[in-house]
MDTraj code that builds the backbone (N, CA, C; nanometers):
import mdtraj as md
import numpy as np

residues = "MET ASN ILE LYS LEU LEU LEU SER VAL ILE LEU SER CYS LEU PRO TRP GLY MET LEU LEU ALA ASP GLN LYS GLU ASP VAL LYS MET GLN ILE ASN LYS ILE LYS LYS SER THR GLN TYR ILE TYR ALA GLU SER THR ALA SER SER GLU GLU GLU ALA ARG ASN TYR ALA GLU GLU LYS LEU TYR GLU GLU ILE ASN ALA TRP VAL ALA THR GLN LYS ARG ILE LYS LYS SER SER ASN LEU VAL VAL ASN ASN THR LYS GLU LEU TRP SER THR LEU SER MET PRO ARG GLY ASN ASN MET PHE ARG PHE PHE ILE TYR LEU LYS LYS SER ASP ILE ILE PRO THR ASP ASN VAL VAL ILE ILE SER ASN THR ASN LEU PRO PRO VAL GLU GLU THR ILE HIS ALA SER ILE PRO GLU ALA ILE LYS THR ILE ALA PRO LEU THR GLU TYR ALA ASP MET ALA ALA LYS ILE LYS GLU LEU LYS THR GLU GLU LYS ILE LYS SER TYR SER ARG TYR ALA SER LEU ASN ASN PRO GLU LYS CYS TYR LEU VAL ILE TYR ASN ARG GLU GLY LYS ILE VAL ALA ILE LEU THR PRO GLY ILE LYS ARG ARG ASN ILE LYS ASN ASN LYS ALA ASP GLY ILE GLU ASN TYR SER GLY CYS GLY ALA ILE GLY ILE GLU LEU".split()
xyz = np.array([
    [1.9697, 5.2806, -1.7171],
    [1.8757, 5.1797, -1.6643],
    [1.9510, 5.0430, -1.6014],
    [1.8729, 4.9972, -1.5515],
    [1.8824, 4.8793, -1.4631],
    [1.8194, 4.7607, -1.4718],
    [1.8517, 4.6912, -1.5737],
    [1.7797, 4.5529, -1.6470],
    [1.8239, 4.4072, -1.6234],
    [1.7340, 4.3861, -1.5519],
    [1.7881, 4.2490, -1.5202],
    [1.7677, 4.1397, -1.5691],
    [1.8772, 4.0690, -1.6069],
    [1.8855, 3.9733, -1.7247],
    [1.8826, 3.8326, -1.6660],
    [1.8320, 3.7702, -1.7198],
    [1.8158, 3.5995, -1.7019],
    [1.9421, 3.5218, -1.8503],
    [2.0534, 3.5193, -1.8132],
    [2.1278, 3.4389, -1.8771],
    [2.1411, 3.3199, -1.9030],
    [2.1302, 3.2413, -2.0152],
    [2.1760, 3.1006, -2.0129],
    [2.2925, 3.0902, -2.1038],
    [2.3762, 3.0869, -2.0524],
    [2.5037, 3.0403, -2.1460],
    [2.5590, 2.8968, -2.1575],
    [2.5688, 2.8856, -2.3237],
    [2.6438, 2.8335, -2.3597],
    [2.7784, 2.8163, -2.3774],
    [2.8402, 2.7450, -2.2968],
    [2.9774, 2.7329, -2.3127],
    [3.0509, 2.6659, -2.4289],
    [3.1702, 2.7331, -2.4657],
    [3.2595, 2.6668, -2.5465],
    [3.3608, 2.6011, -2.4758],
    [3.4269, 2.4602, -2.5155],
    [3.4746, 2.3879, -2.4502],
    [3.6378, 2.4104, -2.3816],
    [3.7422, 2.3352, -2.3239],
    [3.8432, 2.3836, -2.2739],
    [3.9155, 2.3027, -2.3759],
    [4.0339, 2.3676, -2.4302],
    [4.1307, 2.2976, -2.5516],
    [4.2344, 2.2013, -2.4455],
    [4.1982, 2.0743, -2.4477],
    [4.2542, 1.9889, -2.3863],
    [4.2365, 1.8618, -2.4522],
    [4.3862, 1.7378, -2.4531],
    [4.3865, 1.6270, -2.5034],
    [4.3962, 1.6312, -2.6341],
    [4.4051, 1.4978, -2.7016],
    [4.4474, 1.4901, -2.8507],
    [4.3231, 1.5698, -2.9586],
    [4.2077, 1.5561, -2.8881],
    [4.0940, 1.6269, -2.9932],
    [4.0928, 1.7375, -2.9959],
    [4.1619, 1.8303, -2.9295],
    [4.1560, 1.9723, -2.8592],
    [4.3031, 2.0359, -2.9270],
    [4.3374, 2.0445, -3.0314],
    [4.4568, 2.0876, -3.1061],
    [4.4472, 2.2489, -3.1020],
    [4.5542, 2.3006, -3.0755],
    [4.5350, 2.4575, -3.0934],
    [4.4602, 2.5172, -3.1970],
    [4.3528, 2.6049, -3.2078],
    [4.3410, 2.6217, -3.3101],
    [4.2594, 2.7946, -3.2914],
    [4.3716, 2.8535, -3.2651],
    [4.3668, 3.0363, -3.2350],
    [4.3176, 3.1078, -3.3439],
    [4.3926, 3.0359, -3.4616],
    [4.3380, 3.1421, -3.5755],
    [4.1844, 3.1112, -3.6159],
    [4.1516, 2.9906, -3.5833],
    [4.0363, 2.9767, -3.6227],
    [3.9237, 3.0303, -3.5531],
    [3.9718, 3.0846, -3.3969],
    [3.9125, 3.1206, -3.3406],
    [3.9097, 3.2737, -3.3267],
    [4.0260, 3.3408, -3.3903],
    [4.0762, 3.4721, -3.4184],
    [3.9239, 3.5071, -3.5456],
    [3.9264, 3.4040, -3.6790],
    [3.8296, 3.4517, -3.7505],
    [3.7096, 3.4449, -3.7269],
    [3.6710, 3.3936, -3.6246],
    [3.4728, 3.3892, -3.5345],
    [3.4425, 3.4805, -3.5170],
    [3.5527, 3.5541, -3.4202],
    [3.5491, 3.6588, -3.3631],
    [3.5333, 3.7817, -3.4624],
    [3.6111, 3.7852, -3.5478],
    [3.6357, 3.9163, -3.6512],
    [3.4694, 3.9002, -3.7310],
    [3.4391, 3.7712, -3.7783],
    [3.3213, 3.7798, -3.8630],
    [3.2224, 3.8135, -3.7792],
    [3.1789, 3.8095, -3.6423],
    [3.0718, 3.8308, -3.5495],
    [3.1055, 4.0020, -3.5445],
    [3.2468, 4.0566, -3.5590],
    [3.2085, 4.2300, -3.4704],
    [3.2050, 4.2491, -3.6469],
    [3.2239, 4.1931, -3.7411],
    [3.1851, 4.2518, -3.8885],
    [3.0148, 4.2668, -3.8681],
    [2.9491, 4.1512, -3.8235],
    [2.8359, 4.1657, -3.8303],
    [2.7022, 4.2333, -3.7545],
    [2.6251, 4.3255, -3.8152],
    [2.5252, 4.3761, -3.7246],
    [2.4303, 4.3272, -3.6358],
    [2.4500, 4.1884, -3.6640],
    [2.3019, 4.1074, -3.5752],
    [2.3641, 4.0593, -3.4360],
    [2.4818, 4.0942, -3.4113],
    [2.5113, 4.0095, -3.2586],
    [2.5498, 4.1833, -3.1312],
    [2.5560, 4.1704, -3.0527],
    [2.6547, 4.2360, -2.9138],
    [2.6899, 4.1119, -2.8528],
    [2.8181, 4.2377, -2.8422],
    [2.9410, 4.1549, -2.7822],
    [3.0438, 4.2215, -2.7113],
    [3.1212, 4.1337, -2.6381],
    [3.2101, 4.1746, -2.5524],
    [3.2914, 4.0785, -2.5438],
    [3.4552, 4.1350, -2.4869],
    [3.5524, 4.0708, -2.5115],
    [3.6433, 4.1341, -2.3692],
    [3.7424, 4.0628, -2.3332],
    [3.8620, 4.0847, -2.2287],
    [3.9402, 3.9822, -2.2257],
    [4.0806, 4.0548, -2.2066],
    [4.2091, 4.0102, -2.1641],
    [4.2622, 3.9725, -2.0392],
    [4.3005, 3.8835, -1.9337],
    [4.3307, 3.8743, -1.8505],
    [4.4200, 3.7556, -1.8116],
    [4.4605, 3.7181, -1.6712],
    [4.5564, 3.6517, -1.6654],
    [4.5225, 3.5562, -1.6647],
    [4.3869, 3.5164, -1.5856],
    [4.3331, 3.3787, -1.5979],
    [4.2022, 3.3909, -1.6580],
    [4.1320, 3.2503, -1.6725],
    [4.0310, 3.2845, -1.7482],
    [3.9180, 3.2621, -1.6756],
    [3.8791, 3.2821, -1.5623],
    [3.8105, 3.3199, -1.4745],
    [3.7913, 3.4535, -1.4687],
    [3.9069, 3.5286, -1.4456],
    [3.8871, 3.6558, -1.4861],
    [3.8286, 3.7551, -1.5493],
    [3.8971, 3.6743, -1.6949],
    [3.8924, 3.7509, -1.8177],
    [3.7235, 3.7146, -1.8757],
    [3.6876, 3.6150, -1.8075],
    [3.5341, 3.5617, -1.8260],
    [3.4339, 3.6326, -1.7557],
    [3.4716, 3.6715, -1.6395],
    [3.3723, 3.7757, -1.5489],
    [3.3805, 3.9209, -1.6322],
    [3.4749, 3.9729, -1.6547],
    [3.5476, 4.0928, -1.7232],
    [3.4508, 4.1316, -1.8270],
    [3.4346, 3.9963, -1.9317],
    [3.3802, 4.0025, -2.0400],
    [3.2365, 3.9952, -2.0036],
    [3.1800, 3.9422, -1.9044],
    [3.0409, 3.9327, -1.8994],
    [2.9786, 4.0830, -1.8312],
    [3.0626, 4.0920, -1.7492],
    [3.0077, 4.2321, -1.7231],
    [3.0161, 4.3375, -1.8074],
    [3.0678, 4.3081, -1.9003],
    [3.0822, 4.4374, -2.0350],
    [2.9387, 4.4077, -2.1196],
    [2.9548, 4.2770, -2.1134],
    [2.8353, 4.2255, -2.1951],
    [2.7158, 4.2647, -2.1480],
    [2.6894, 4.3029, -2.0103],
    [2.5558, 4.3225, -1.9634],
    [2.5752, 4.5081, -1.9945],
    [2.6781, 4.5260, -2.0140],
    [2.6429, 4.7166, -2.0148],
    [2.6286, 4.7173, -2.2084],
    [2.7014, 4.6423, -2.2817],
    [2.6181, 4.6433, -2.3877],
    [2.5081, 4.6066, -2.4485],
    [2.4707, 4.5570, -2.3863],
    [2.3089, 4.4965, -2.3876],
    [2.2152, 4.5958, -2.3434],
    [2.2321, 4.6353, -2.2023],
    [2.1605, 4.7310, -2.1696],
    [2.1628, 4.8931, -2.2619],
    [2.3085, 4.9021, -2.3011],
    [2.2880, 5.0185, -2.3966],
    [2.1825, 4.9841, -2.5439],
    [2.2152, 4.8614, -2.5581],
    [2.1486, 4.8681, -2.7232],
    [1.9910, 4.8546, -2.6554],
    [1.9396, 4.8226, -2.5683],
    [1.7859, 4.7776, -2.4831],
    [1.7663, 4.9751, -2.5254],
    [1.8371, 5.0163, -2.4424],
    [1.7721, 5.1828, -2.4490],
    [1.7569, 5.2071, -2.5761],
    [1.7801, 5.1987, -2.6802],
    [1.7518, 5.2330, -2.8314],
    [1.6278, 5.1807, -2.9187],
    [1.5977, 5.0514, -2.8362],
    [1.4902, 4.9972, -2.8961],
    [1.3278, 5.0345, -2.8335],
    [1.2575, 5.0590, -2.8959],
    [1.1281, 5.1354, -2.8303],
    [1.0155, 5.0229, -2.7775],
    [1.0746, 4.8933, -2.8549],
    [0.9637, 4.7736, -2.8512],
    [1.0047, 4.7145, -2.7140],
    [1.1079, 4.7062, -2.6256],
    [1.1837, 4.6825, -2.5448],
    [1.2073, 4.7053, -2.4198],
    [1.2525, 4.8705, -2.4508],
    [1.3229, 4.9211, -2.3568],
    [1.2087, 4.9671, -2.2248],
    [1.0919, 4.9306, -2.2434],
    [1.0215, 4.9988, -2.0718],
    [0.9952, 4.8259, -2.0025],
    [1.0681, 4.7568, -2.0645],
    [1.0678, 4.6112, -2.0139],
    [1.1700, 4.6011, -1.8706],
    [1.1132, 4.5527, -1.7431],
    [1.2012, 4.5591, -1.6557],
    [1.3005, 4.4171, -1.6572],
    [1.2304, 4.3457, -1.7246],
    [1.3245, 4.2081, -1.7148],
    [1.3423, 4.1518, -1.8674],
    [1.3838, 4.0770, -1.8860],
    [1.4851, 4.0222, -2.0253],
    [1.5075, 3.8990, -1.9966],
    [1.5005, 3.8268, -2.0885],
    [1.5619, 3.6894, -2.1369],
    [1.6150, 3.6814, -2.2423],
    [1.7987, 3.6458, -2.1907],
    [1.8942, 3.6612, -2.2858],
    [1.9460, 3.5115, -2.3535],
    [1.8534, 3.4730, -2.4598],
    [1.8856, 3.3012, -2.4791],
    [2.0017, 3.3248, -2.5614],
    [2.0744, 3.1788, -2.5661],
    [2.1819, 3.1349, -2.6679],
    [2.3298, 3.2435, -2.6684],
    [2.3428, 3.2758, -2.5081],
    [2.4863, 3.2999, -2.5281],
    [2.5901, 3.2020, -2.5549],
    [2.6868, 3.2587, -2.6282],
    [2.7615, 3.1831, -2.6919],
    [2.9124, 3.2764, -2.6038],
    [3.0380, 3.1524, -2.6196],
    [3.1900, 3.1965, -2.5632],
    [3.2825, 3.1373, -2.6640],
    [3.3659, 3.2225, -2.7163],
    [3.5066, 3.1786, -2.7726],
    [3.5954, 3.2610, -2.6779],
    [3.6851, 3.1733, -2.6228],
    [3.8390, 3.1928, -2.5830],
    [3.9433, 3.1276, -2.6502],
    [4.0609, 3.1621, -2.5882],
    [4.2175, 3.1195, -2.6675],
    [4.3163, 3.1871, -2.5336],
    [4.4120, 3.1077, -2.5319],
    [4.5322, 3.1895, -2.4393],
    [4.5950, 3.2611, -2.5401],
    [4.6500, 3.3651, -2.4960],
    [4.6993, 3.4323, -2.5900],
    [4.8930, 3.4345, -2.5415],
    [5.0019, 3.4084, -2.6394],
    [5.1029, 3.4254, -2.5805],
    [5.1912, 3.5469, -2.5447],
    [5.2405, 3.5935, -2.4112],
    [5.2652, 3.7071, -2.4553],
    [5.4594, 3.7130, -2.4337],
    [5.5332, 3.8217, -2.4027],
    [5.6508, 3.8487, -2.3769],
    [5.7029, 3.7711, -2.2157],
    [5.8544, 3.7232, -2.2747],
    [5.8420, 3.6245, -2.1269],
    [5.8049, 3.5228, -2.0763],
    [5.7130, 3.4812, -2.1915],
    [5.6971, 3.3456, -2.1508],
    [5.5212, 3.3412, -2.0575],
    [5.4716, 3.4288, -2.0296],
    [5.3396, 3.4604, -2.0039],
    [5.2375, 3.4245, -2.1244],
    [5.1519, 3.3736, -2.0440],
    [5.0067, 3.3147, -2.1187],
    [4.8971, 3.4558, -2.0564],
    [4.8243, 3.5098, -2.1680],
    [4.6911, 3.5569, -2.1124],
    [4.5693, 3.4968, -2.1805],
    [4.4563, 3.5044, -2.0985],
    [4.3341, 3.4452, -2.1749],
    [4.2593, 3.5709, -2.2217],
    [4.2207, 3.5257, -2.3440],
    [4.1281, 3.6360, -2.4091],
    [3.9688, 3.5430, -2.4153],
    [3.8841, 3.6468, -2.3761],
    [3.7320, 3.5641, -2.3564],
    [3.6590, 3.6879, -2.4265],
    [3.6262, 3.6054, -2.5232],
    [3.5162, 3.6604, -2.5973],
    [3.3246, 3.6154, -2.5985],
    [3.2717, 3.6690, -2.5634],
    [3.1301, 3.6729, -2.5165],
    [2.9962, 3.7443, -2.6368],
    [2.9197, 3.6365, -2.6950],
    [2.8511, 3.7310, -2.7733],
    [2.6705, 3.6243, -2.7988],
    [2.6014, 3.7568, -2.8313],
    [2.4920, 3.6449, -2.8656],
    [2.4143, 3.7554, -2.9614],
    [2.3310, 3.7000, -3.0386],
    [2.2313, 3.7825, -3.1438],
    [2.0816, 3.8767, -3.0680],
    [2.1000, 3.9843, -3.1356],
    [2.0218, 4.0496, -3.0648],
    [1.8604, 3.9999, -3.1070],
    [1.8340, 3.9121, -3.2336],
    [1.7172, 3.8663, -3.1657],
    [1.7000, 3.7836, -3.0689],
    [1.7932, 3.7322, -3.0085],
    [1.7550, 3.6536, -2.8844],
    [1.7312, 3.7292, -2.7344],
    [1.7284, 3.8600, -2.7823],
    [1.6896, 3.9432, -2.6208],
    [1.5387, 3.9623, -2.6201],
    [1.4641, 3.9095, -2.5649],
    [1.3221, 3.8917, -2.5265],
    [1.2694, 3.9369, -2.3897],
    [1.1926, 4.0843, -2.4241],
    [1.1271, 4.1017, -2.3053],
    [1.0389, 4.0142, -2.2377],
    [1.0512, 3.9970, -2.1098],
    [0.9185, 3.8883, -2.0504],
    [0.8101, 3.9144, -1.9898],
    [0.7728, 4.0295, -2.0003],
    [0.6510, 4.1159, -1.9278],
    [0.5420, 4.0703, -1.9932],
    [0.4251, 4.0287, -1.9098],
    [0.3151, 3.9689, -1.9636],
    [0.3334, 3.7911, -2.0125],
    [0.4433, 3.7452, -1.9668],
    [0.4545, 3.6099, -2.0339],
    [0.4092, 3.4784, -1.9543],
    [0.3486, 3.4347, -1.9781],
    [0.3101, 3.2912, -1.9077],
    [0.3759, 3.1980, -1.9904],
    [0.4640, 3.1049, -1.8723],
    [0.5457, 2.9847, -1.9408],
    [0.4513, 2.8591, -1.8572],
    [0.4178, 2.7909, -1.9250],
    [0.3446, 2.6373, -1.9334],
    [0.4168, 2.5551, -1.9530],
    [0.4193, 2.4192, -1.8904],
    [0.4568, 2.3032, -1.9248],
    [0.3890, 2.2273, -2.0236],
    [0.4709, 2.1473, -2.1003],
    [0.3842, 2.0777, -2.2261],
    [0.4089, 1.9500, -2.1980],
    [0.2507, 1.9102, -2.1752],
    [0.2111, 1.8035, -2.1036],
    [0.2134, 1.7166, -2.2049],
    [0.2122, 1.7023, -2.3532],
    [0.2047, 1.6127, -2.4375],
    [0.3038, 1.5579, -2.4634],
    [0.4359, 1.5932, -2.3823],
    [0.5733, 1.5319, -2.4467],
    [0.5506, 1.3809, -2.3750],
    [0.6250, 1.2848, -2.4630],
    [0.5743, 1.1375, -2.4075],
    [0.7095, 1.1319, -2.2879],
    [0.6414, 1.0432, -2.2236],
    [0.7597, 0.9967, -2.1233],
    [0.8952, 0.9681, -2.1812],
    [1.0239, 1.0294, -2.1316],
    [1.1556, 1.0054, -2.1472],
    [1.1814, 0.8602, -2.1683],
    [1.2007, 0.8020, -2.1039],
    [1.1603, 0.6420, -2.1178],
    [1.1458, 0.5586, -2.2291],
    [1.0062, 0.6371, -2.2723],
    [0.9919, 0.5861, -2.4363],
    [1.0695, 0.6487, -2.5578],
    [1.1407, 0.7534, -2.5482],
    [1.1663, 0.7789, -2.6315],
    [1.3273, 0.7780, -2.6443],
    [1.3855, 0.8130, -2.5258],
    [1.5017, 0.8278, -2.5380],
    [1.6213, 0.6977, -2.5508],
    [1.5732, 0.5797, -2.4637],
    [1.7089, 0.4640, -2.4701],
    [1.6398, 0.3743, -2.6013],
    [1.5425, 0.3779, -2.6667],
    [1.5433, 0.3596, -2.8198],
    [1.6262, 0.4152, -2.9434],
    [1.6034, 0.5500, -2.8725],
    [1.6907, 0.5988, -2.9973],
    [1.8642, 0.6328, -2.9841],
    [1.9060, 0.6294, -2.8747],
    [2.0476, 0.6275, -2.8987],
    [2.1391, 0.5186, -3.0130],
    [2.1947, 0.5839, -3.0726],
    [2.2734, 0.4690, -3.1851],
    [2.3642, 0.3986, -3.1139],
    [2.4137, 0.3094, -3.1649],
    [2.4742, 0.2346, -3.1140],
    [2.6275, 0.3034, -3.0843],
    [2.6757, 0.3753, -3.1710],
    [2.8204, 0.4649, -3.1582],
    [2.8285, 0.5145, -3.0048],
    [2.7076, 0.5930, -3.0020],
    [2.6863, 0.6663, -2.8717],
    [2.6865, 0.5713, -2.7209],
    [2.5839, 0.4550, -2.7886],
    [2.6305, 0.3472, -2.6484],
    [2.7644, 0.2716, -2.6177],
    [2.8370, 0.3296, -2.7199],
    [2.9883, 0.2294, -2.6995],
    [3.0038, 0.3892, -2.6256],
    [3.0272, 0.4992, -2.5848],
    [3.1022, 0.5807, -2.5750],
    [3.0118, 0.5798, -2.3710],
    [2.8801, 0.5879, -2.3449],
    [2.8135, 0.6060, -2.2486],
    [2.8517, 0.5518, -2.1332],
    [2.9063, 0.4360, -2.1551],
    [2.9499, 0.3600, -1.9928],
    [3.1152, 0.4489, -1.9787],
    [3.1866, 0.5031, -2.0432],
    [3.2869, 0.5195, -2.0256],
    [3.2570, 0.6698, -1.9354],
    [3.4164, 0.6667, -1.8497],
    [3.4158, 0.7350, -1.7409],
    [3.5452, 0.8667, -1.7366],
    [3.6204, 0.8246, -1.8013],
    [3.7561, 0.8908, -1.8160],
    [3.7781, 0.9819, -1.9625],
    [3.8052, 1.1119, -1.9986],
    [3.8155, 1.1387, -2.0949],
    [3.9327, 1.0307, -2.1668],
    [4.0185, 1.0503, -2.1311],
    [4.1254, 0.9590, -2.2289],
    [4.0585, 0.8283, -2.2857],
    [3.9582, 0.7825, -2.2132],
    [3.9257, 0.6597, -2.2581],
    [3.8217, 0.6833, -2.4045],
    [3.7217, 0.7651, -2.3689],
    [3.6643, 0.8447, -2.4201],
    [3.7046, 0.9206, -2.5720],
    [3.8506, 0.9722, -2.5676],
    [3.9117, 1.0248, -2.6534],
    [3.9366, 0.8919, -2.7739],
    [3.9900, 0.8187, -2.6994],
    [4.0567, 0.6994, -2.7674],
    [3.9440, 0.5988, -2.8476],
    [3.8077, 0.6289, -2.7769],
    [3.7066, 0.5608, -2.8499],
    [3.6461, 0.6150, -2.9574],
    [3.6434, 0.7215, -2.9512],
    [3.5935, 0.8627, -3.0359],
    [3.6610, 0.8227, -3.1924],
    [3.8013, 0.8421, -3.1872],
    [3.8811, 0.8150, -3.2718],
    [3.8794, 0.6649, -3.3368],
    [3.8482, 0.5984, -3.2358],
    [3.8266, 0.4409, -3.3282],
    [3.7225, 0.4279, -3.4134],
    [3.6183, 0.5148, -3.3472],
    [3.4573, 0.4838, -3.4214],
    [3.4929, 0.5829, -3.5585],
    [3.5617, 0.7024, -3.5196],
    [3.5760, 0.7749, -3.6385],
    [3.6314, 0.6936, -3.7644],
    [3.7772, 0.6011, -3.7504],
    [3.8254, 0.5422, -3.8372],
    [3.7612, 0.4229, -3.9070],
    [3.6688, 0.4033, -3.7853],
    [3.5505, 0.2811, -3.8560],
    [3.4346, 0.2879, -3.9257],
    [3.4528, 0.4557, -3.9325],
    [3.3372, 0.5454, -4.0105],
    [3.2252, 0.5245, -3.9350],
    [3.1955, 0.4590, -3.8203],
    [3.0726, 0.4578, -3.7529],
    [3.0223, 0.5782, -3.6946],
    [3.1042, 0.7023, -3.6874],
    [3.0759, 0.8357, -3.6944],
    [3.1160, 0.9401, -3.7736],
    [3.0338, 1.0466, -3.8115],
    [3.0587, 1.1384, -3.9387],
    [3.1809, 1.2300, -3.9032],
    [3.1722, 1.2675, -3.7789],
    [3.2851, 1.3737, -3.7702],
    [3.2824, 1.4104, -3.6075],
    [3.3746, 1.4838, -3.5303],
    [3.3905, 1.4986, -3.4001],
    [3.4887, 1.6603, -3.4292],
    [3.4674, 1.7226, -3.3140],
    [3.5260, 1.8439, -3.2857],
    [3.4567, 1.9315, -3.1103],
    [3.5892, 1.9766, -3.1015],
    [3.6015, 2.0750, -2.9894],
    [3.4219, 2.1232, -3.0145],
    [3.3333, 2.2069, -2.9158],
    [3.2409, 2.2503, -2.9283],
    [3.2802, 2.4015, -2.9902],
    [3.3697, 2.4830, -2.9661],
    [3.3623, 2.6371, -3.0506],
    [3.3560, 2.6104, -3.1924],
    [3.4514, 2.4793, -3.2204],
    [3.4350, 2.4683, -3.3859],
    [3.3222, 2.3933, -3.4823],
    [3.2433, 2.3033, -3.4138],
    [3.1302, 2.3215, -3.4799],
    [3.0272, 2.4035, -3.5091],
    [3.0120, 2.3377, -3.6619],
    [2.9212, 2.4378, -3.7229],
    [2.8225, 2.4429, -3.7503],
    [2.7433, 2.3320, -3.6579],
    [2.6364, 2.3022, -3.6691],
    [2.6220, 2.2265, -3.5496],
    [2.6295, 2.2494, -3.4122],
    [2.5908, 2.2223, -3.2642],
    [2.4919, 2.1331, -3.2164],
    [2.3817, 2.2203, -3.2797],
    [2.2586, 2.1593, -3.2278],
    [2.2326, 1.9950, -3.3145],
    [2.3470, 1.9378, -3.4179],
    [2.3201, 1.8507, -3.4505],
    [2.3907, 1.6954, -3.4042],
    [2.4654, 1.7845, -3.2964],
    [2.5839, 1.6772, -3.2301],
    [2.5560, 1.6155, -3.1173],
    [2.5870, 1.5157, -3.1002],
    [2.5568, 1.5021, -2.9254],
    [2.6875, 1.5417, -2.8797],
    [2.6672, 1.5380, -2.7785],
    [2.7928, 1.6133, -2.6823],
    [2.8123, 1.5788, -2.5791],
    [2.9637, 1.5335, -2.5974],
    [3.0594, 1.4778, -2.4279],
    [3.1018, 1.5260, -2.3525],
    [3.0374, 1.5692, -2.2672],
    [3.0596, 1.7165, -2.1342],
    [3.1272, 1.5993, -2.0511],
    [3.3059, 1.6838, -2.0570],
    [3.3985, 1.6472, -1.9231],
    [3.4384, 1.7931, -1.8244],
    [3.5273, 1.7325, -1.7109],
    [3.5466, 1.8859, -1.6481],
    [3.7048, 1.8371, -1.6129],
    [3.7462, 1.9384, -1.5207],
    [3.8843, 1.9693, -1.5489],
    [3.9565, 1.8504, -1.5203],
    [3.8920, 1.7335, -1.4072],
    [4.0058, 1.6491, -1.4045],
    [3.9719, 1.5346, -1.4903],
    [3.9267, 1.6027, -1.6107],
    [3.8899, 1.4337, -1.7137],
    [3.7786, 1.3709, -1.6689],
    [3.6805, 1.3927, -1.6265],
    [3.6120, 1.2830, -1.5813],
    [3.4692, 1.3117, -1.6364],
    [3.4425, 1.2273, -1.7654],
    [3.2486, 1.2563, -1.8361],
    [3.2025, 1.2885, -1.7312],
    [3.1005, 1.3794, -1.7231],
    [3.0115, 1.4177, -1.6692],
    [2.8412, 1.4065, -1.7421],
    [2.8741, 1.3968, -1.8148],
    [2.7286, 1.4391, -1.9079],
    [2.7768, 1.3896, -2.0604],
    [2.6350, 1.3288, -2.1364],
    [2.6511, 1.2809, -2.2505],
    [2.4868, 1.3753, -2.3389],
    [2.5058, 1.4514, -2.3468],
    [2.3720, 1.5124, -2.4210],
    [2.3417, 1.5031, -2.5495],
    [2.1835, 1.4787, -2.6069],
    [2.1459, 1.4479, -2.6998],
    [2.1486, 1.5728, -2.7731],
    [2.1252, 1.5652, -2.9300],
    [2.1552, 1.6610, -3.0288],
    [2.0064, 1.7462, -2.9864],
    [2.0395, 1.8511, -3.0748],
    [1.8621, 1.9389, -3.0528],
    [1.8688, 2.0889, -2.9669],
    [1.7823, 2.1456, -2.9965],
    [1.7854, 2.3109, -2.8969],
    [1.7843, 2.2103, -2.7781],
    [1.6939, 2.1596, -2.7437],
    [1.6253, 2.1182, -2.6291],
    [1.6705, 1.9498, -2.6281],
    [1.8261, 1.9682, -2.5115],
    [1.8593, 1.8459, -2.5068],
    [1.8088, 1.7280, -2.3790],
    [1.8705, 1.6522, -2.3798],
    [1.8609, 1.5510, -2.2526],
    [1.9541, 1.4719, -2.2727],
    [2.0109, 1.4575, -2.1182],
    [2.1035, 1.3886, -2.0298],
    [2.1114, 1.2013, -2.0533],
    [2.1695, 1.1650, -2.1887],
    [2.1669, 1.0070, -2.1684],
    [2.1786, 0.9475, -2.0719],
    [2.2529, 1.0109, -1.9729],
    [2.2969, 0.9444, -1.8533],
    [2.1856, 0.9264, -1.7418],
    [2.0811, 1.0723, -1.7046],
    [2.0097, 1.0287, -1.6491],
    [1.8315, 1.0507, -1.7219],
    [1.8350, 1.0384, -1.7928],
    [1.7125, 1.0546, -1.9212],
    [1.6171, 1.2014, -1.8178],
    [1.7312, 1.2826, -1.8367],
    [1.6653, 1.4411, -1.7989],
    [1.6881, 1.5096, -1.8869],
    [1.5834, 1.6234, -1.8794],
    [1.6399, 1.7925, -2.0105],
    [1.7650, 1.8236, -1.9119],
    [1.8534, 1.8855, -2.0299],
    [1.9748, 1.9372, -1.9357],
    [2.0497, 2.0251, -2.0727],
    [2.1575, 2.0728, -2.0532],
    [2.1907, 2.1622, -2.1541],
    [2.3317, 2.2005, -2.1327],
    [2.4471, 2.2404, -2.2323],
    [2.5619, 2.2496, -2.1827],
    [2.5790, 2.3780, -2.1602],
    [2.4770, 2.4730, -2.0986],
    [2.4637, 2.5984, -2.0150],
    [2.5081, 2.5256, -1.8314],
    [2.4671, 2.3957, -1.8140],
    [2.5183, 2.3835, -1.6890],
    [2.5976, 2.3329, -1.6610],
    [2.6961, 2.3667, -1.7399],
    [2.8521, 2.2805, -1.6849],
    [2.9398, 2.3843, -1.7237],
    [2.8921, 2.4884, -1.6380],
    [3.0308, 2.5936, -1.6368],
    [3.1772, 2.5606, -1.5828],
    [3.2433, 2.5645, -1.7181],
    [3.3997, 2.5429, -1.6573],
    [3.4235, 2.4014, -1.7195],
    [3.3351, 2.3378, -1.7749],
    [3.3510, 2.2099, -1.8646],
    [3.3658, 2.2065, -1.9901],
    [3.4785, 2.1167, -2.0540],
    [3.4955, 2.0821, -2.1895],
    [3.3993, 2.0485, -2.2628],
    [3.4134, 2.0286, -2.4061],
    [3.2773, 1.9887, -2.4590],
    [3.3467, 1.9179, -2.6346],
    [3.3002, 1.7488, -2.6085],
    [3.3727, 1.7351, -2.7634],
    [3.1764, 1.7214, -2.8553],
    [3.1818, 1.7471, -2.9327],
    [3.0403, 1.7396, -3.0450],
    [3.0766, 1.6342, -3.1082],
    [3.0173, 1.5380, -3.1432],
    [3.0252, 1.3833, -3.2382],
    [2.8750, 1.4221, -3.3145],
    [2.9032, 1.4188, -3.4386],
    [2.7675, 1.4282, -3.5837],
    [2.7640, 1.2812, -3.6123],
    [2.6823, 1.1717, -3.6326],
    [2.6646, 1.0588, -3.6766],
    [2.5958, 1.0800, -3.8197],
])
top = md.Topology()
chain = top.add_chain()
for i, resn in enumerate(residues, 1):
    res = top.add_residue(resn, chain, resSeq=i)
    for name in ("N", "CA", "C"):
        top.add_atom(name, md.element.get_by_symbol(name[0]), res)
traj = md.Trajectory(xyz[None], top)
C-alpha cells in the first residue's frame, strides 16, 4: 500500500551549551518506556551522522505506519493521512576507538494518525488579532530574553532568572515533561536565537507575532522555560 503522509515533525533539541548536559540515560529510559507501550508506532536507526540516522529512522517510520494502517479497517482505504505530533529522541553513542555514532528514535501515538478523505479545513475567523493578544500577555521574564540574539547570552540570562526565582524551571526540549506549558527558545547550529514560541499546542512566535511551531525549525535546538 502506498500511503501519502503529511508529516508534522516536533523536533528535540541539540545537546549544546551549559544547559544541555549529557542525558543519555534519560533518553534511553524514555525510549524503553515507549517501546513497551502499545499506544505508539516507532522506528530507530544508528549511523555515523545525525542526518543519516534521522533519514533512515524516518524511512522506517513510514514503513511501520503503512504496515499498521493496513490492519486498521477504519482508515486503511484512505489514500491520504495526516500524521500529527511526531516526536524525536536522539543521542550519541560512544564506540570503540573513539568513534561516535548517532542513535535516532522517532515515534508517534497511533491515535494521531488521521484519514483526510472528505475533510474540509476552514480558518477560524473568530480569533482576535495577534497584536491584541500576544504583546499584552508576554511575561516580564520572557521579555528580558526576547531581545537576545546569542545562545550564550540567553543561557546566562535563563540561569540568572532561575536563581532569582522568576522562572520555575528550564530544560532541553526532549527532557520536558509538559512541553505545551513552556515557552520555547529556538536556536540554530551557529548559536543564534531564531525564534521564541509561546506555550500551547498552537504556538506563536513572539518575535513576529505569527503562528509558528517547533516543526518549522529542523536542525535547531530548543530550551523550554516554564514560568
